Backbone as numpy.savetxt, mean C-alpha at the origin, in Angstrom:
# Nx Ny Nz CAx CAy CAz Cx Cy Cz
-13.27 -29.48 -29.44 -13.15 -29.62 -27.88 -12.35 -28.77 -27.13
-10.93 -28.42 -27.88 -10.04 -27.72 -27.44 -10.65 -26.10 -27.48
-11.23 -25.98 -28.41 -11.92 -24.51 -28.70 -13.05 -24.43 -27.35
-13.97 -25.39 -27.19 -14.58 -25.37 -26.29 -14.10 -24.90 -24.76
-12.94 -25.69 -24.42 -12.41 -25.42 -23.27 -11.73 -24.18 -23.27
-11.03 -23.62 -24.51 -10.56 -22.15 -24.32 -11.37 -21.38 -24.30
-12.93 -21.39 -24.64 -13.89 -20.54 -24.62 -14.52 -20.48 -23.10
-14.31 -21.47 -22.53 -14.89 -21.77 -21.24 -14.07 -21.13 -20.36
-12.57 -21.34 -20.48 -11.72 -20.58 -19.71 -11.69 -18.94 -19.64
-11.79 -18.66 -20.82 -12.03 -17.00 -21.22 -13.17 -16.53 -20.53
-14.50 -17.31 -20.45 -15.69 -17.00 -19.76 -15.45 -16.79 -18.30
-14.91 -17.59 -17.64 -14.38 -17.77 -16.20 -13.52 -16.60 -15.92
-12.41 -16.41 -16.66 -11.42 -15.26 -16.63 -12.11 -13.86 -16.41
-12.89 -13.66 -17.30 -13.89 -12.54 -17.67 -14.82 -12.36 -16.57
-15.54 -13.47 -16.02 -16.28 -13.28 -14.90 -15.42 -12.79 -13.75
-14.36 -13.46 -13.37 -13.42 -12.89 -12.27 -12.88 -11.75 -12.46
-12.82 -11.16 -13.62 -12.28 -9.76 -13.77 -13.53 -8.99 -13.48
-14.64 -9.24 -13.70 -15.65 -8.35 -13.58 -15.95 -8.13 -11.99
-15.92 -9.48 -11.28 -16.07 -9.70 -9.81 -15.07 -8.76 -9.25
-13.90 -8.55 -9.78 -12.83 -7.76 -9.04 -13.33 -6.33 -9.38
-13.69 -5.99 -10.44 -14.03 -4.56 -10.80 -15.24 -3.98 -9.74
-16.32 -4.94 -9.49 -17.28 -4.70 -8.53 -16.84 -4.72 -7.03
-15.89 -5.24 -6.72 -15.38 -5.30 -5.33 -14.53 -4.11 -5.15
-13.96 -3.45 -6.21 -12.89 -2.30 -6.04 -13.80 -1.03 -6.13
-15.07 -1.27 -6.27 -16.11 -0.01 -6.15 -16.36 0.41 -4.90
-16.34 -0.65 -3.93 -16.39 -0.48 -2.37 -15.22 0.34 -1.68
-15.58 1.24 -0.98 -14.57 2.05 -0.50 -15.10 2.89 0.96
-14.27 3.70 1.48 -14.65 4.29 2.68 -15.84 5.26 2.41
-15.37 5.96 1.03 -16.51 7.18 0.58 -17.93 6.29 0.28
-17.72 4.98 -0.36 -19.01 4.42 -1.03 -18.96 2.99 -0.40
-19.48 2.77 1.02 -19.29 1.55 1.34 -20.52 0.36 0.82
-21.40 1.25 0.45 -22.57 0.35 0.14 -22.95 0.81 -1.29
-23.29 -0.39 -1.93 -23.75 -0.54 -3.43 -24.99 -1.12 -3.76
-25.85 -0.63 -4.29 -27.09 -1.38 -5.04 -26.96 -1.90 -6.17
-27.74 -2.98 -6.60 -27.45 -3.71 -7.94 -27.72 -2.57 -9.07
-28.54 -1.61 -9.20 -28.89 -0.79 -10.12 -27.68 0.38 -10.19
-27.20 0.44 -9.02 -26.05 1.52 -9.04 -24.68 0.95 -9.70
-24.81 -0.25 -9.37 -23.25 -0.67 -10.09 -23.70 -1.20 -11.64
-24.48 -1.39 -11.93 -25.17 -1.97 -13.35 -24.77 -0.57 -14.08
-25.21 0.82 -13.61 -25.24 1.69 -14.10 -23.70 2.07 -14.16
-23.14 2.17 -13.16 -21.83 2.60 -13.19 -20.82 1.58 -14.12
-21.25 0.35 -14.34 -20.26 -0.30 -14.88 -20.72 -0.32 -16.53
-22.21 -0.17 -16.79 -22.78 -0.25 -17.87 -23.00 -1.75 -18.05
-23.31 -2.55 -17.18 -23.64 -3.90 -17.33 -25.18 -4.32 -17.00
-25.60 -5.25 -17.63 -27.11 -5.90 -17.53 -27.33 -5.95 -15.90
-28.34 -5.39 -15.43 -28.59 -5.56 -13.94 -28.95 -7.01 -13.66
-29.42 -7.74 -14.35 -29.67 -9.32 -14.30 -28.19 -9.94 -14.07
-27.07 -9.40 -14.86 -25.67 -9.92 -14.64 -25.03 -9.66 -13.55
-25.33 -8.21 -13.05 -24.58 -7.70 -11.73 -25.42 -8.60 -10.39
-26.92 -8.79 -10.58 -27.31 -9.26 -9.57 -26.94 -10.63 -9.20
-26.97 -11.39 -10.17 -26.39 -12.67 -10.19 -24.75 -12.73 -9.72
-23.90 -11.80 -10.04 -22.60 -11.72 -9.50 -22.66 -11.33 -8.12
-23.19 -10.29 -7.59 -23.33 -10.19 -6.24 -23.85 -11.04 -5.42
-25.03 -11.52 -5.83 -25.52 -12.80 -5.05 -24.43 -13.82 -4.72
-23.72 -14.11 -5.68 -22.50 -15.25 -5.91 -21.43 -14.56 -4.80
-21.14 -13.19 -5.07 -19.86 -12.99 -4.18 -20.34 -13.02 -2.68
-21.70 -12.67 -2.41 -22.45 -12.98 -1.00 -22.48 -14.12 -0.76
-22.60 -15.22 -1.45 -22.65 -16.54 -1.08 -21.50 -17.11 -0.60
-20.45 -16.42 -1.06 -18.92 -16.82 -0.65 -18.51 -15.80 0.59
-19.35 -14.92 0.93 -18.75 -14.04 2.20 -18.09 -12.83 1.86
-17.88 -12.66 0.62 -17.08 -11.68 -0.06 -17.87 -10.38 -0.04
-19.37 -10.43 -0.33 -20.23 -9.31 -0.01 -21.42 -9.84 1.05
-21.96 -8.80 1.58 -22.88 -8.95 2.56 -24.09 -8.23 2.39
-25.23 -8.73 2.08 -26.76 -7.98 1.81 -27.06 -7.34 3.07
-27.59 -6.09 3.08 -28.04 -5.44 4.10 -29.63 -5.41 3.92
-30.22 -4.84 5.34 -31.74 -4.90 5.30 -32.28 -4.29 4.36
-31.81 -3.17 3.86 -32.21 -2.46 2.57 -32.22 -2.96 1.27
-31.59 -4.12 1.07 -31.16 -4.79 -0.36 -29.93 -4.29 -0.92
-29.28 -3.56 -0.30 -27.70 -3.35 -0.91 -26.88 -4.08 -0.32
-25.56 -3.72 -0.65 -24.51 -4.64 -0.44 -23.25 -3.73 0.27
-22.75 -4.75 1.07 -21.58 -4.01 1.61 -20.37 -5.11 1.64
-19.17 -4.69 1.96 -18.21 -5.83 1.88 -18.39 -6.84 2.89
-18.15 -8.19 2.82 -18.26 -9.06 3.68 -17.09 -9.53 4.59
-17.34 -9.91 5.58 -16.25 -10.34 6.53 -15.00 -11.15 6.33
-15.56 -11.97 5.27 -14.77 -13.03 4.77 -13.30 -12.36 4.21
-13.71 -11.18 3.76 -12.52 -10.28 3.29 -11.56 -10.14 4.22
-12.01 -9.86 5.41 -11.24 -9.68 6.48 -10.44 -11.10 7.04
-11.17 -11.86 7.04 -10.60 -13.15 7.16 -9.27 -13.50 6.30
-9.49 -13.28 5.13 -8.49 -13.61 3.90 -7.39 -12.66 4.28
-7.55 -11.55 4.57 -6.44 -10.32 4.92 -5.61 -10.94 5.94
-6.38 -11.34 6.85 -5.46 -11.59 8.15 -4.63 -13.08 7.81
-5.51 -13.84 6.96 -4.55 -14.94 6.65 -3.21 -14.56 5.81
-3.54 -13.39 5.01 -2.29 -13.07 4.03 -1.38 -12.46 4.93
-1.77 -11.77 5.79 -0.79 -10.97 6.79 0.20 -11.85 7.86
-0.73 -12.82 8.25 -0.18 -13.93 9.21 0.79 -14.89 8.63
0.76 -15.08 7.21 1.35 -15.97 6.34 2.68 -15.34 5.62
2.83 -13.93 5.73 3.67 -13.18 5.09 4.89 -13.22 5.90
5.99 -13.81 5.56 7.18 -13.67 6.72 7.59 -12.14 7.00
7.43 -11.21 5.86 7.86 -9.90 6.21 7.10 -9.06 7.18
5.75 -9.41 7.03 4.93 -8.81 8.01 5.05 -9.42 9.57
5.50 -10.40 9.75 5.75 -11.22 10.90 7.02 -10.58 11.70
7.98 -10.72 10.66 9.31 -10.05 11.12 9.13 -8.64 11.32
8.62 -7.83 10.46 8.62 -6.38 10.65 7.93 -6.06 11.85
6.66 -6.50 12.09 6.00 -6.25 13.27 6.71 -6.35 14.73
7.61 -7.46 14.59 8.22 -7.71 15.85 9.06 -6.62 16.02
9.98 -6.35 14.98 11.27 -4.78 14.91 10.48 -3.67 15.33
9.35 -3.53 14.55 8.64 -2.19 14.81 8.27 -2.05 16.16
7.66 -3.13 16.84 7.05 -2.96 18.15 8.56 -2.67 19.28
9.57 -3.29 18.84 10.94 -2.92 19.66 11.33 -1.55 19.50
11.20 -1.00 18.39 11.54 0.33 18.07 10.86 1.30 18.67
9.49 1.11 18.49 8.39 1.99 19.31 8.72 2.11 20.48
9.11 0.91 21.27 9.21 0.77 22.90 10.63 1.66 23.23
11.41 1.47 22.24 12.83 2.25 22.54 13.05 3.44 22.08
12.25 4.05 21.10 12.48 5.36 20.85 11.39 6.10 20.91
10.09 5.56 20.95 8.80 6.41 21.67 8.10 6.89 20.10
8.83 6.53 18.85 8.22 7.14 17.85 7.21 6.34 17.01
6.51 6.92 16.14 5.41 5.94 15.37 6.03 5.50 14.36
5.64 4.28 13.82 6.18 3.11 12.55 5.21 2.71 11.91
5.40 2.74 10.45 4.38 2.25 9.50 5.06 1.30 8.78
4.42 0.34 8.23 4.79 -0.69 7.07 3.85 -0.58 6.12
4.35 -0.62 4.91 3.34 -0.42 3.62 3.92 -1.17 2.46
3.01 -1.51 1.68 3.22 -2.16 0.44 2.53 -1.32 -0.76
2.94 -1.49 -2.01 2.41 -0.72 -3.01 1.42 -1.42 -3.89
0.27 -0.76 -4.23 -0.93 -0.87 -4.69 -1.29 0.00 -5.70
-0.76 0.19 -6.87 -0.92 1.21 -8.19 -0.23 2.60 -7.53
-1.05 3.65 -7.34 -0.53 4.71 -7.24 -0.31 5.26 -5.54
-0.83 4.15 -4.88 -1.10 4.23 -3.36 -0.21 3.24 -2.63
0.12 3.64 -1.43 0.59 2.81 -0.53 -0.25 2.23 0.45
-0.43 0.82 0.52 -1.37 0.35 1.56 -0.73 0.14 2.94
-1.09 0.67 3.87 -0.69 0.41 5.04 -1.07 -1.03 5.50
0.09 -1.85 5.82 0.01 -2.98 6.43 0.06 -3.06 8.02
0.69 -1.95 8.56 0.64 -1.77 9.84 1.25 -0.51 10.37
0.48 -0.10 11.26 0.98 1.31 11.97 0.98 1.36 13.43
2.23 1.28 14.00 2.18 1.58 15.27 2.57 3.01 15.98
1.31 3.37 16.53 1.25 4.72 16.96 1.96 5.01 18.64
2.93 5.62 18.61 3.40 6.11 19.81 3.15 7.44 20.25
2.81 8.34 19.51 2.55 9.79 19.60 1.00 10.35 19.23
0.70 10.87 20.34 -0.96 11.26 20.03 -1.04 12.32 18.91
0.00 13.28 19.10 -0.06 14.15 17.93 0.12 13.44 16.69
0.86 12.43 16.39 1.23 12.08 15.23 -0.15 11.16 15.10
-0.80 10.67 15.68 -2.23 9.97 15.70 -2.83 10.78 15.03
-3.21 12.12 15.54 -4.17 13.02 15.04 -3.85 13.26 13.82
-2.59 13.56 13.50 -2.10 14.17 12.24 -2.24 13.22 10.94
-2.13 11.95 11.26 -2.11 10.70 10.42 -3.37 10.37 10.20
-4.37 10.63 10.87 -5.64 10.08 10.77 -5.57 8.59 10.68
-5.39 8.19 11.70 -4.79 6.53 11.63 -6.05 5.67 10.86
-7.31 5.86 10.86 -7.91 5.23 10.19 -7.58 4.78 8.65
-7.08 5.93 8.00 -6.72 5.71 6.69 -6.06 4.38 6.48
-6.04 3.67 5.33 -5.40 2.48 5.02 -4.53 2.64 3.95
-4.47 3.86 3.42 -3.45 4.02 2.14 -3.29 5.60 2.29
-1.89 5.87 1.53 -1.43 7.21 1.38 -0.72 7.28 0.27
-0.97 8.48 -0.52 -0.25 8.39 -2.02 1.04 8.30 -1.93
1.53 7.41 -2.91 2.86 6.95 -3.16 3.95 7.92 -3.50
3.58 9.08 -4.27 4.40 10.10 -4.67 4.88 10.97 -3.72
4.34 11.02 -2.53 4.61 12.17 -1.44 4.85 11.38 -0.20
4.65 10.08 0.00 5.23 9.61 1.05 6.54 8.84 0.78
7.57 8.88 2.06 8.73 8.15 1.93 8.55 6.75 1.78
7.51 6.00 2.37 7.19 4.65 1.99 6.96 4.42 0.55
6.08 5.18 -0.10 5.75 5.20 -1.53 6.86 5.37 -2.05
7.87 6.44 -1.96 9.32 6.67 -2.83 10.12 5.40 -2.80
10.18 4.67 -1.69 11.11 3.66 -1.74 10.49 2.61 -2.65
9.16 2.22 -2.50 8.78 1.17 -3.15 8.79 1.45 -4.84
8.26 2.89 -5.05 8.66 3.27 -6.37 9.89 3.32 -7.20
10.66 3.66 -6.38 12.10 3.69 -6.59 12.54 2.12 -7.22
11.89 1.28 -6.64 12.47 -0.20 -6.89 11.68 -0.89 -8.33
10.95 -0.02 -8.73 9.99 -0.36 -10.03 10.90 0.17 -11.08
10.67 -0.28 -12.25 11.06 0.20 -13.59 10.30 1.60 -13.85
10.89 2.64 -14.19 10.58 3.89 -14.42 9.03 3.77 -15.35
9.62 2.88 -16.48 8.43 2.82 -17.39 6.97 2.62 -16.85
7.21 1.53 -15.96 6.09 1.14 -14.97 5.32 2.24 -14.18
6.14 2.69 -13.44 5.98 4.08 -12.72 5.42 5.16 -13.33
6.02 5.53 -14.61 5.17 6.68 -15.47 3.99 6.17 -15.79
3.91 5.04 -16.18 2.32 4.28 -16.85 1.36 4.37 -15.41
1.84 4.07 -14.56 0.87 4.55 -13.10 0.36 5.99 -13.08
1.06 6.86 -13.56 0.71 8.21 -13.04 0.45 8.83 -14.36
0.17 8.15 -15.54 0.02 8.65 -16.84 -1.20 9.60 -16.80
-2.29 8.73 -16.45 -3.59 9.40 -16.59 -4.17 10.02 -15.23
-3.33 10.31 -14.38 -3.81 10.84 -13.11 -2.68 11.79 -12.66
-3.08 13.13 -12.02 -2.18 14.05 -11.57 -1.59 13.63 -10.34
-0.41 14.18 -10.31 0.24 13.84 -8.96 -0.18 15.01 -8.08
-1.26 14.91 -7.25 -1.82 15.85 -6.64 -0.87 16.42 -5.37
-0.80 17.84 -5.29 -0.21 18.32 -4.22 -1.21 18.21 -2.80
-0.63 18.12 -1.60 -1.09 17.64 -0.47 -0.52 18.79 0.41
0.69 19.38 0.13 1.29 20.55 0.74 2.39 21.19 -0.27
2.60 22.43 0.19 3.50 22.96 -0.78 4.79 22.28 -1.18
5.11 21.28 -0.32 6.59 20.54 -0.77 6.38 19.32 -1.53
5.09 18.88 -1.98 4.79 17.52 -2.65 5.25 17.75 -4.08
5.71 16.67 -4.31 6.37 16.56 -5.80 5.27 16.38 -6.73
4.95 17.46 -7.77 3.98 17.31 -8.61 4.25 17.02 -10.21
5.30 16.84 -10.72 5.54 16.66 -11.97 6.38 15.21 -11.92
6.31 14.67 -13.17 6.77 13.20 -13.52 8.24 13.55 -13.53
8.90 14.52 -14.14 10.44 14.84 -14.11 10.82 15.05 -12.55
10.12 15.74 -11.78 10.42 15.81 -10.59 10.56 14.42 -9.71
9.51 13.56 -10.00 9.55 12.28 -9.64 10.34 11.36 -9.79
10.91 11.67 -11.03 12.06 10.51 -11.49 13.29 11.11 -11.16
13.62 12.25 -10.71 14.83 12.61 -10.34 14.85 12.07 -8.49
13.77 12.20 -7.78 13.50 11.92 -6.60 14.24 10.31 -6.31
13.31 9.68 -7.51 13.58 8.12 -7.18 14.76 7.67 -7.52
15.35 8.33 -8.42 16.78 8.14 -8.69 17.45 8.28 -7.64
17.47 9.49 -6.83 18.12 9.69 -5.47 17.76 8.66 -4.55
16.69 8.28 -4.51 16.14 7.31 -3.51 17.05 6.03 -3.55
17.22 5.53 -5.07 17.84 4.50 -5.32 19.32 4.69 -4.87
20.06 5.62 -5.20 21.55 5.98 -4.80 21.75 5.96 -3.25
20.76 6.50 -2.54 20.92 6.77 -1.11 20.58 5.45 -0.28
19.47 4.64 -1.00 18.78 3.44 -0.07 17.90 3.71 0.76
17.32 4.70 0.85 16.36 5.18 1.67 15.53 6.50 1.05
14.38 6.93 1.66 13.65 7.93 1.23 13.25 8.72 2.38
13.01 10.06 2.12 12.44 10.99 3.13 11.11 11.90 2.56
10.42 12.03 3.48 9.22 12.59 3.36 9.46 14.02 4.11
9.45 15.13 3.60 9.89 16.33 4.20 8.43 17.15 4.31
7.68 16.67 5.16 6.09 17.25 5.20 5.53 17.45 3.75
5.90 16.27 3.02 5.11 16.54 1.77 3.55 15.83 1.66
3.01 15.09 2.55 2.12 14.86 2.74 0.92 15.40 3.81
1.44 15.58 4.88 1.12 16.32 5.97 1.89 17.19 6.61
1.44 18.53 6.65 2.31 19.61 7.16 2.71 19.27 8.82
4.22 19.34 8.92 4.50 19.11 10.29 4.70 17.77 10.50
4.48 16.87 9.82 5.00 15.40 9.86 6.07 14.96 8.71
7.09 14.47 9.16 8.10 13.92 8.39 8.31 12.57 8.80
9.03 11.83 7.70 9.21 10.19 7.95 10.74 9.97 7.21
10.98 8.75 7.53 12.12 8.34 6.74 11.96 6.78 6.63
11.96 6.33 5.22 11.86 4.85 5.11 12.73 4.08 4.33
12.85 2.99 4.64 14.08 1.92 3.54 13.21 0.66 3.34
13.85 0.19 2.28 13.22 -1.32 1.66 13.45 -2.40 2.42
12.69 -3.24 2.39 12.63 -4.67 2.91 12.60 -5.57 1.71
13.77 -6.38 1.64 13.78 -7.20 0.38 13.70 -8.65 0.97
13.29 -9.29 -0.06 12.88 -10.70 0.32 13.98 -11.65 -0.08
13.92 -13.07 -0.32 14.93 -13.77 -0.57 15.37 -13.84 -1.81
14.85 -13.45 -2.66 15.28 -13.16 -4.42 15.90 -11.92 -4.66
15.59 -10.90 -3.18 16.21 -9.73 -3.65 15.34 -8.58 -4.13
13.90 -9.22 -4.00 12.77 -8.02 -4.44 12.42 -7.39 -3.22
12.11 -5.84 -3.68 11.49 -5.07 -2.54 10.08 -5.49 -2.51
9.90 -6.14 -1.33 8.22 -6.62 -0.70 7.32 -5.73 -0.22
8.03 -4.69 0.74 7.49 -3.65 1.67 8.57 -2.56 1.87
7.97 -1.44 2.42 8.95 -0.83 2.92 8.32 -0.28 4.51
9.52 0.29 5.26 9.18 0.42 6.72 9.26 1.67 7.04
8.89 2.70 7.75 9.22 3.92 8.05 9.00 4.25 9.29
9.91 5.36 10.03 9.87 6.26 11.09 9.10 7.64 10.91
8.08 7.78 11.73 7.31 8.87 11.38 7.45 9.74 12.75
7.51 10.92 12.51 7.54 11.75 13.65 7.45 13.45 13.37
7.04 14.10 14.17 7.05 15.45 13.92 8.25 16.10 13.29
8.08 16.96 12.45 8.93 17.48 11.63 10.22 18.23 12.66
9.61 19.02 13.44 10.37 19.60 14.26 11.55 18.75 15.15
11.05 17.60 15.31 12.08 16.69 16.05 12.97 15.98 14.83
12.35 15.91 13.73 13.09 14.93 12.68 14.19 15.53 12.10
14.12 16.91 11.83 15.29 17.46 11.06 16.51 17.66 11.77
16.38 18.06 13.19 17.58 18.13 13.74 18.45 16.80 14.00
17.84 15.81 13.96 18.40 14.28 14.39 18.14 13.51 12.80
18.09 14.20 11.51 17.64 13.29 10.56 18.74 12.21 10.29
19.95 12.18 10.63 20.89 11.42 10.17 20.79 10.27 11.11
20.43 10.46 12.40 20.52 9.57 13.30 18.93 8.61 13.21
17.90 9.24 12.69 16.69 8.45 12.63 16.90 7.51 11.21
17.70 8.25 10.21 17.98 7.33 9.09 18.74 6.03 9.23
19.69 6.27 10.24 20.48 5.06 10.51 19.62 3.99 11.08
18.58 4.30 12.05 17.61 3.51 12.87 16.93 2.77 11.72
16.15 3.54 10.86 15.22 2.72 9.78 15.99 1.95 9.36
17.24 2.46 8.32 18.05 1.62 7.46 18.73 0.05 8.39
18.93 0.39 9.61 19.50 -0.93 10.44 18.33 -1.86 10.66
16.92 -1.19 10.74 15.79 -2.16 11.04 15.39 -2.81 9.83
15.66 -2.09 8.65 14.84 -2.80 7.39 15.97 -3.78 7.07
17.17 -3.62 7.31 18.54 -4.64 7.20 18.17 -5.77 7.83
17.61 -5.67 9.09 17.36 -6.72 10.16 16.46 -7.31 9.44
15.12 -6.91 9.18 13.84 -7.66 8.85 14.15 -8.35 7.46
14.88 -7.66 6.68 15.19 -8.47 5.33 16.08 -9.63 5.53
17.03 -9.67 6.37 17.92 -10.58 6.85 17.18 -11.89 7.35
16.32 -11.50 8.37 15.46 -12.38 9.02 14.63 -13.21 7.88
14.29 -12.67 6.87 13.28 -13.50 6.20 14.12 -13.91 4.59
15.43 -13.89 5.06 16.16 -14.68 4.00 16.86 -13.98 3.02
16.82 -12.69 2.93 17.64 -11.85 2.17 19.29 -11.77 2.47
20.05 -12.04 1.37 21.25 -11.81 1.65 21.99 -11.01 0.43
22.41 -9.63 0.81 22.85 -8.71 -0.44 24.11 -9.57 -1.27
24.00 -9.23 -2.52 25.14 -9.84 -3.50 26.43 -9.20 -3.29
27.65 -10.09 -3.09 28.61 -9.48 -3.09 29.23 -9.07 -4.35
29.76 -7.61 -4.20 30.30 -7.27 -5.36 31.94 -7.27 -5.66
32.29 -7.88 -6.50 33.59 -8.53 -6.74 34.41 -7.61 -7.11
35.43 -7.26 -6.71 36.36 -6.13 -7.20 37.08 -6.79 -8.56
């Protein structure tokens, strides 16, 4: 009986894992998939894929088109809104970001780490120039080049970071992008010492940013927040913008329960 239960649990976990792999195939570049396409891509029987996709569709996670192919379902959007609306850091960060955008007239971003990418949780645009340069429809940005990503990576164990980039190159987006693991390691060490990260036109030429970490009640970095603006305005007032984002991140962290540990002499 114990063996039977164990096998049943393994089967369920295996099915969930395959469902996750299927959902991860859907992207901006490949928004629709057919059963045959996925079966070939994942080297799985068509009958298995067909059953799984029909099940995902019945739960609203996928939606079948008139041509018989599948797209992501709106239930995922509902779940994502629930995730955001019940995340303390998002609620507090959005409030603070709105105030800063109104006060300073600059663009702000909020991100979380997903593998080698930073997923935008929120972007509040204040500048049409920045809006165009950042291509606001994008939902992620490379972690190794962005200030948001460097903050998040800096608070992960280096072995974990190195493992993420082990089988993929550190792509260059501009001439300033870090493209080696050694270079990234040195940069992350500096970020930990400083308490903030800077993107000096490393993802988009002409655009710079400064980011700081948001800590939860347990002292874990759950997100990073950034101030984004044209490089020509950023460099002359880099220190001032850094102070602004550090104060904002500290305020958000405090409002969700974070209290820095006191170091006793």
